[in-house]
N, C-alpha and C positions, 0 to 999 in steps of 0.2 A: 810646772809647779811641783809635780811628783818628784822630779829629779832633785829639786831643791830640798824637799823634805827628806829624801833618802840621803842626800849629802849631809844634812844637819844631823841625822841619826848616826851616820858613821863617825862624824866629828865628835859627837857626844860620847860615843864608845871610846874613841881615842883619848879624849880629855879625861874621862873617868879612869881609864887604864893608866894614863900618865900620872894622875894624882896618887894612885895606889903605889906605883913605882917610886914616886917622889917621897912618899911617907917613909919608905924603908931605906932609900938612899940617904935621905936627910938624917935618919936615925943612926946610920953607920958612918957617914962622912960629915965632918963639921963644915968643910968649905961648901958654901951654897952653890957656887958655879959648878963644882964637881958633882954635887948631888943632882942639879938640874940636867947636866950633860948625861950622866949615867941613866937618869930616869927616862930621858929622851931615847937613848940607845936601847934600853930594855923594852920600852913601848914599841919601838920599831921592830925589834926582834920578835916580840909577842905576836904582833899583827902579821908579820911575815910568816911565822909558823902557822897561824890560823889560816892564812890564805892558801898556803901549801896543803894543809890538811883538808880544806874544803875542796880543793882541786882534785884530790885523790879519793875523797869519801863519796860513797854512793848516796844518792838523794834519799833522804829519809822523810817519812810522812809524819806530819804533826797534826794530830786531831784533838778535839776537845774530849773530855772524859765521857760525856754522853755519847759522842760519835764512836768512840772506841768500844763502848758497851754495845752499841748497835751493830758495829762491824763484827764483833764476836758472835752476837746472836744471829746475824744474817748468815755467817759462814756455817754455824751449827745447823741452822734451818735448812740451808741448801744441801749440806752434806747428808742429810737424812731423807732427802727427796729421791724418788725413784728415777726421775729424769731431770736433773739439775740443768742440763744443757738447754732445756726449753727456755729457761729464764735468760741465759746468756745469748741465745739466739734472738730473743725479743730485744735485748739491750743492743746487740750489734746491728740489728735492722734499723735502729733509729738514725744512724749516720751512714750505714753501709747497706743499701738496698740489695746488693748482689751477694750478701752473706749466705752461706750454705751450711745447713746443720747436718752433722753426722751423729753417730751414736755417742762418741766420746769427745768430740770437739767441734769447733766452728771454723769454717774456712772463709777467709775474706780475700778477694782478689782486687788489688789496686792496678787496674789496667794501664793507666797513664804512666805510673812509676814502674810498672812491670814487677810488682812485689806481691807475693802471696803470704798472708799472715794466718797463723793458726792460733786460736784461743782454746786453751785446755784448762779444765777445772779438775784439780786433785782434791777429792773429798776426804782424804785420810786425816783423821783427827790427831794422829801422832806426829804429824809434821812431814816435810818433804826431804827425801834422802837420795843418794846416788842410785839405788835400785829403781826408784820411781823414775828418775831421769832417763835411764836406759830403757825402761818399759815404755815411756812416752815416745822416745826417739824411734824405737822399733815400730810403734803403732802408727806414727805419722810419717814414716820414711817415704811411703808411696806418694805423698802429696808434693814432694820437692819444694817445700816451703822455704821462703827467705827469712822469715821471722816467726818465732814460736813464743807465745805469751802463756805462761803457766800461772794460774791462780791457785794458791795453796794456803793452808793455815799459817805455817811458819816454816822457815828453812832449818831443819834439824841438823843437817850435815853440811857445813859450809864448803866442803870439797866439791859440792855440786857445781860451784862457780868455776872451779879449776877445770873440771871435765867439760863443762859447757863451752868454755873458750876454745877447746880443741875441735869442736864440731864446725861444719861449714855454715850452718844456720846461725842467725843471731838469736840468742835466748834471753828472755826477760822474765824474771820471777817476781811475782807480786804476793806478799803475804796478805792476811785478811784485812789489815789496816790500809795497805797500799791499794788493794782492790777496791776498798770503799772510797778512798780518795781519788784514785785515777780512773776508775771505771764507773762506779755507781753515781758518784757526785757529778762527774764530768758529763755523763750521758743522761743524768737526771732519771735514773731507772734503778729502783731499789727492790730487792727480793722481799717477799712477805716473811715476817718473823713469826715462826710457828713454835720455836723452841728457844729457851734461854740458856746462855752459857753459864759457867759455874763461878763467875766473878762474885765474890762475897761483898756484902754491904760494908764490912769493916775495911776492906781494901779500898773500896770506892770512897769511903769517908776520909781515909788518909790522903788520897789524891785530891779530894776536894779541899781539904785543909791546906795542902801545899799550894793549890791554885789561888786560894784566898790570901795566903801569906805573901805571895809574889804577884798580887794583882797590880796592873799598870798604874792604878791610882796611888799606890804606895811609893812610887819612885821618888817623888819630891821629898817625902819624909826621910827616906833612906839617904838621899843626897845631902839634905840639910844636916842630918845627924853626923854623916861622914865628914863633912867640911868642919863642923864644930870640933870633932875629935882630932881631925888632922891638924888644925891650927893649935889645938891644945897640946898636941905631941911636940910642937916646935918650941914651946915655952916651959913645959913641965920637965923636971930633971929626969925622973924615972918614967919614961914615956912608952915602954914596951906595950903596956895594956892598951894605951890609946892608939898605937900603931896597928895592933891586931884588930881591934874593934872597928876602927875607921876603914881598914882594908875590907873587912867583912861587909860593912854597910855599903861600900861602893860596889862590891860584888853583887849584893842583894839588889842594888839599884839597876845594875846592868840586866840581871835576870828578870826583874819586874818589867822593865821598859821594853826589852827585846825578846820576851817570852814567845815561843812558837804559837801559843794559844791565841795571841793577838796579831801574829804576823804569819798568816798562812802562805805557803809557797804556791806558786802558780802551777797549775796542772800540766801534765805532759800528754802528748799524743801517744797513746798506747797501741791502739788498733789501726 
């Protein structure tokens, strides 16, 4: 049943994208068969591009506004603790009884797979950079680990990924939102919030307005309005306005229906 639902969702994406392309091919080309042919080609190219992009793109975390606020508050709270690794040790012990806590990191031995994983928490509020990477590498080098997971606030310098690829170990970097999604939620273990981040109520309000505007319940309205304007564009002589607005409405329908807020990605095994 789930596969059928996912198939219908993908087909609805293709259909909406096709209608958007058809609006503009019909606007520029009088022959209907040519307009339909070009719309089909453009739709195929668009989804091929999206597929290639998704293959190359790193997995991103999608969280609700409230969860993002909690993730920020939790990171700030942990960063100000004297011994933040006590919490991560408690988290790791939930699924890995053999976890070992050291001063700056947690060591987890997977005996069957013969894999040693290190969990490191970087409390720097300014973000993670190359200097921090080499500092951690030097600090954990004696462990001979196969995998090193670093939890940080954000990646400030993206050349970190380039340097990490040259090391023998597999490195995984989790920002504060990915840490919340892939560790706290997965292990059902959340740090106590003792401090609040600096997210302003004005910024939160803007995000809430965006979420309400592209609520899943609004999809039908956007689709109906888009179809009305699309067919109007085919009969009205000066149809540029109808083409633009119907295209926008179809885009709004896609965003509303397939927003990450309503389609959470499955969690990964991190530790």
